[in-house]
C-alpha positions, 0 to 999 in steps of 0.5 A: 323520272329522269335525274342528273347528278352534279355531285358524286355523293348524290350519285351514290345515294341515288344508286343506294335507293335503287334509282340507277335506271332513272339516272341519266347524267353525272358530273365529271367527279362521279366515280362510284358505283361502277354501274353508274359511270357509263352515263354522260358526264355533263360538267367539267372544270374550266381549267385543266387539272390533269397532271397538276400538283395540289399547289398548281390546282390551288393557284388556278382556282385562286386565279379563277376565283379572283377573276370572277370566272366560274370554276365549272361549266355544264354542257347546256346542249347535253342537258337540254337533250337529257331533259331531266326532271330533277337535278342534284347539286350542292351549295356547301362549296363553290370550289369543290363541286358544281354549285346549286346556283350554276345548276339552276342557271344551266336549267334556265339556259337549257329551257328545261323544267327541272327541279334543282335539289341542293344537298348542303351537308355540314354534319353526318346528321345533314348527310342522312337528312340528304338521303331522306330529301332525295327519297322524298323527291324521287318517290323512294321515301320508304327505301330512304328510311331503310337506308338511313336506319341502317347507317344510323345503326352502323354508326351507333355500333362503331360508337359502342365498339370504341367506348372507353378505348384510348383515343389517338389524336388525329389530324384530318387533311382534305388538301395538301398544298396548302394544307386544309383542315376539314370542318368535322361534325359528329352525329349530333352536329357538334364539332369534333376537332382534335381537342374534342367535341365543340372545339375547333382544331388549333389549326382553325384558330392559329394557322389560318394564314392562307385562304380563298378570296371572299367569293369562295368563302362560306357563310362562316368565313372558312375558305371553301367552306370545308375548312381553313388553310394552314401555314405549312411552315407552322404545321408539325407532325409528331410521332404516335399520331394518326394522319387522315388524308381526306381528299376534297370532294369525298368529305360527304361520302 
């Protein structure tokens, strides 16, 4: 089987399942593990991000979305040459990585018969289910079961280790200009914002001042599906707290 991964997290999962030899192409964002990085990169942004600040990239994305322009392009000739049997993509966010529909359109344009598997994780549980789905699609279901079991065990160990310990207030940011607060979900799929499970961070309610046009909003209306934009003028960082910088594109990794 030949596989193309258009999602950094999917590339890591494939290698964890022992499918390095089947991986024939990766995305421009894939950066781990090292042994997978010599594959052809078949996607790239439609605008130059090199040397640009967070604010400048944000502006370019907004302008592209407003004009209806695709934010990523796939090398159709290279895709046709690789002729994969399976393409891995995502439908969580049109901005963060190559979206599933673009992968399907590219496969049709390249005239290849490839299955497109969409990984749409909104929680840790969804991430683990994604590992299982890839295992089922690649004939590595038994290995996937082992990997998922190990990840669940490690997660439970962390939960037990901090049981009863003081819990600091944490602000997680996935973009710095404008500030974007990621949507956080626990193992059980419930929200785990600053004010505890099931309650959205105050930023999600009171500071939703900036966001992408409707074309880039997720099913629940959140910009980029990752989380709401915050008004920097109203955001305050107080002493004795933890700030977690969670760069976009790494949230499911």
